[in-house]
N, C-alpha and C positions, 0 to 999 in steps of 0.2 A: 504493500499500500504506500510506503514511504517512497519507493522507487517510482511508483506512479505519479505521486504528487511532485517529485523532483523533475521528472520528465515533462509533467504538465507545466511547471515553472519555467524550464528551458524553452519549451515549445512557445509559451506566450511571449517569453523574452525575444525569441527570433521573430516573432509575428509583429510584436510592437517595434522591434528594431527595424524590421522591413518597412513598416509604416513610416517610421522616423527618417529612414534614408529617403524614402520618396518625398517626405516633407522637406527634407534638407534640400533636395534638388529644386522644389518649388520655391523655397526661401532664397536659394541662389538665383533663380530666374527673377524673382521679384526685385532683388538687389540690383540685378543687371539691368532690368527695365528702368527702375527708378534712376540709377546711376547714369545710364546712357541717354535717357530721354528727358531728364529734368536737370536743372541746375543744381550744382553741389550744395547750395543753401536749402533747397527743397529736399535734398537727401538728408541733410541734418534735421530738418524739421520733421520729416517722416520718421527718422531715427528717434527723435524726441517722443513722438507719439507712441511708437512701439515700446519705448523704455517706460513710459508711464503705464502702458498696458501690462508690461512685465512685472513692475513694482506692485501694481494693483492686483495681479494674478497671485502674487505670493502674500501680499499684506491685506488686500481688500476683503478677505474673509474672516480678519481678526482672529486667526487661529481656530475658527470653528470647523473649518475643513479637516484639520489634523486631529483635533480632539474628537471630532465626530467619527473619524477613521478609527480612532482607539476604541471607541464604543461600539461601532457597528461591525468591525471586522470579525470579532468573536462571535457576535450574534448571527451574522451570515454563516460562519464556519459551523455553528451548531444548528443551522437550519431554522433559526428564529427570525424568519423574514418579516413578521408582523411587527415586532418591536424595532427592528432595524429600519423599516420604512417609516415608522412613527418618528424616530429620531432624525431620519433624513428630512422629513417634512418639517420638523421643528427647526432644524438649522436653516432650511431655506426661508422660512418665515423670519427668523432672526436677522438674517443678512438683508432681507428685503426692507425690513424697518430701519436698519441702520443706514442703508444706502438711500432710503427715502428721505431721512433727515439731512444726509449729506447733499442730496439733490436739491432740496429746499434752499439750503445755504448757498449753494452754487448759483441757483436761479437768481436770488436776490443780489449776489455780488456781480453776476453777469449783467444784470439789468441796471445796476449802478454804473458799471463800467461803460456800457452803451450810451448812458445818459451823459457821462463825462467825456465821451468821445474815444474811449478805448474799445478794441475788439472784444467784447465780452462773450461773443458767441463762441470764441475758441475755448473758453471755459466749459461751456455746455458740451462741446465735442470731446474735450478731455474727460469730462465726468462720464459721458455715455461709454466711452472706451474703457474707462477704469471699472465702471459698474459691470459691464458686460464681461470683462475679464475676471473679476472677482466671482461673478455667478458661474461663469465657465469652469473656473477652477473648482468651485464647491461641487458642481454636478459631476465633474470628471472624477474627483476624489471619492464621491459617494459610489461610483461604479468600480473604482480601484477596491475600495473595501469589500465590495461583493465579489472581488477576484474576477472582474469582467472589464479589464482595461482596454480591450481592443477598439471598441466603437468611440470611446472617449478619446483615446490617442489619435484615432483617424481624424476625428473633427478638429482637434487642436493642431495637429502636426500636418495634416494634409489639407483638409477643407479650409481652414482659416488662410493659410498662405495662398491657396487657390483662389479663394474669393478676393484676397488682397491683390493678387496678380491681375485678375480680371478687372478690377477697379482701376488699377495703375494703367493698364493698357487702354481702357476706355478713355481715362482722363488725358492720356498722351495724344490720342487721335481727335479729341473733342475740345475739352477745356482744361488746361493744366491746373487750374484753380479747383478742380474736382478731385485732385489727388487725395488730400486728407479726408474731405467728406466721404469718399469711396472707402477709404480704410476703416472709417467709423462704422459704415454699414456692414463691412465684413465681420468685425467684432460682434456687432449686435446679432447678426444672422447666426453666428456660431454659438452664442450663448442660448439663443432660443432653441436650436436643435438639441444642444446638450440637456437643456431642461426637459425636453420631451423624452430624451433617452435615459434620464436619471430616475432613481426610485422615489424622488420627491413628489411628482404629480400623483393625484389620487384623492382619497378621502381627506377632507379638511381637518384641522386639529379639533374644531367644534364637534364634528361627528364622533371622533374618538372620545372626546369628554361626555357625549351623549351616552355613549356605551359604557360609561364608568371607568374608562381607562385614564389612569393618571398621566400627565405629560411631565416627563423629567425636565428639570431645569437645565439650561445651558451651563456646562461646567467652566465657568469663566476663570477660576483659579488656575485651570490647566490650559484653557484656550488662549487667554491673553499673553502669557509668556511665550507660548508657541507662536502666536501671531506677531509678536515683537520680534522674536528671533527670525521668523521668516521675512519680516519687513526689513531688518538689518541685513540679512542675506541678499535680498533683492536689490537694496541699495548699494551693497558692495559690487553687484553685477552691473547695475545700470546707473549708479552714482556718477561714475566718470563721464557718462554722456551728459548729465545735467551740469557738471563742472565745465566741460568743454563747450557746451551749448551757451553758457553764459559768456563765454569768451569769443567764440567764433562758430557759427553754423557750418562754415566751410570745413573747419578742422574736425567738428563733430560729425560731419559726413564722411570723412576719411576713416574715422574710428568706428562708425557704425558699420561700414562695409567690412572692417577687419573683425568687428564682433559677430556679424552675420556669418562670416567664414568660420569663426570659433564655434558658432552654434551648430554647425554641422557635426563637429567633434562631440559636442555634449549631447547629441541625440542618443548615442549608445548609453551614456550614463543615465539620462533620463528614462530610456526604455527599460533598463534593468531595475531602476529604483521604482518604477511604476508598478512592476510585477512583484519584486521582493519586498516592497514596502509593507503590504498587509500580512505577508508571511512573517516578517520580523515582528510585526505587532502582536502576532499570535505566539510566537516562540521567544519573546523577549526575556523570558525566565528560564528557558531550557538551554543550558550551556552548549552541549555538543551540537544541537541543531542550530543555534544562533551562530555559532562559530563557522559552521559549514555554509550557512547562508551568507555570511559576510565575505568569506573567501570566495565563493562562487560569484557573488555580485561584483567584487573588485576585478576579478579576472575577465568577466564579461564585459564590463564597463570600460575597460582600458582599450579595447580593439579598435573602436571608431576613432578616438583622438590620436592613437599611435599611427594609424594609417593616414589620417589627415596630415599629421606632422611630417611624415615621410613624403607625401604629395606635395606639400608646400615647398619643402627643401629641393625637391627634383625640378619643379616648375621654375622657382626663383622669382626674384624680384622684377626683373626686366619684363617678363611675359605679362605679370599683372598691370604694370604701368603701361605697357603697349596696349592693353586692352581698354582700360579705363581712362587713361590720360595722366599727364604729369601731375595734376593737382592730387592724385591718389598715391604719390610716391612714398608716403609713410605707412601705407595700408599693409604691405607685405610683412614688414618688421613686426608691426603691432600684431598682426594675425599669428605669426610664428610664436611670439611671447604668450599670446593668450591661449593658444592650443596647448602650449607646454603647461600653463596653469590648469587647463581643463584635463590633461592627462594626470596630474597630481591629484586633482579633485576625484577623478574617476577611481582611482585605486582605494580611496578612503571614503566614498560617498555613503556606503552602507552604514558606517560608524556614526555618520549624522543621523540616520534613521533610528539607530539604537538610542541615541541621546534624546531624540524628539519623542519617541514612543515608549521609552522605558522608564519615564518619570524624572528625567533629568533636564526637563524643558528649561529651567532657569539657568543651568550651566550652558545649554545650547544658545540661549539668549545672550549670555555674557560673552561667549566666544565670538559670536556674530558681531556684537557691539565693538569689541576690540578690533575685529577685522575691518570693520566699517571705518574706525578712526585711523587705522594704518593706510587704508587705501584712499579714501575721499580726503580725510584730513591731511595726510602726507602729500597727495598730489596737490591740494589747495595751497598748502603752506610753502611748497617748493615752487610753486608756479608752473607746474607741468602744463604745457600748452601745445604738445604734439601727441599724436596718437601712439607712437612708440614709447614715449616717456610715461604716458598714462598706463600703458600695457604693463610696464615693469612694477608700477605700484600694484596693480591687480595681482601679479605673480607673487610679490612679497606677501600680500594679504592671504593669498591661497595657501602658501607655505605654512604660514602660522595657523590657519584654520585646520589644515589637514593634520598637522602635529597635535594640535589641541584635542581634535575630535578623536584621533587615534588613542591619545593617552586616556580620554574618557571612556572609550570602549575597553581598553585593558583594565582599567579600574573597575568597570562593570562586570567584566568577565571574572576578575579576582574575587569580587563580592559574591558572585554565583558559585564559584568554586568553594569558598568558605562555607556558604549555606549548605551545599551538598555534603561537605565533610561533617558539619555539625548534624545534619540529618542522619548520615551514616553511622555516626557515633551513638546518637540516641537510639537509633535502631538496633545496634548491637547490644546495648545495655538493656534494652526491653528484651 
């Protein structure tokens, strides 16, 4: 039976990885269309929009997605679908209420901005993208908790960049000003489809209460530290884009292309994490199984970034500059450094899941906070204003994070070992 589950995990990993590879190709096509058919400043603005989406994807669910997976994964594993769906519905309502309040505040600020002569409509666009990303993440994680990651991964990895690519092509042939609105539509459409696929739709919470079923409260003591840790992690990834955008949209455009190239290497890590995450949540107190899952995830995650690094070194900087233009001269160097950081992250990504799902969410939050200070704070204080310089700060932050997460996993492993020894001693005395 264990062999069947392991085989299923590997099969799902390969399936999700295949989807991610297809999505990476679409991402690269989207990058190429935007870079080749729009000014570099528009590339930077588009990168800023996608950066906001990524941060909202990690932070916009306020940790409810991860705390929900901790609650729901064991229920789905025990075939208690009714309670799992109830929790999914509760979490969806919680996020809807929170983003509703944010939307009201954004509408007021945007209206004031328009009155004062500022383009407040961009705030509305950013809110729509952020909210759609947050809901999309929540619904995808709910499917992951159910150990059904394929459809959600397809929507996020393939459908979303496909919608964005179609919107970019349409804008390039009609009105370049439609580039950003088209990307907004892509995110909203993705979120709506993921909602339809998730366990959240169905009976309302009022119907559950009418049946005498108690609705558990959202575990905010667990969710908020997880959410803050995820926020800090997302800012470590996309914070450099915000720093560069504040200085030059053109430089931000070159960095965005490098980061999109890096994302192709991160596809493998994300695919493995998607499949192994709920399994780690279930086995987080089972030392032999947990160690096996962490090792398997590390090996599987490292394949894509290693291949991408070799490809970049073979292709060289000249080929990339010849394709995109001289204004992208720093992109290749930044991409190489970012892919190296992705390779380091890949080998330790599962240890982050152990800290997030094993009750160490506060340590996860603190490690992410220090990483953010290293990356964004260091880059800002040193005046990093080129894509390669920013990439080196990202690499330094990743080295710290991977080391800290690995130490956390080793301490957790030692505590499990001591607990097993105590239980064995007590059993022998009995």
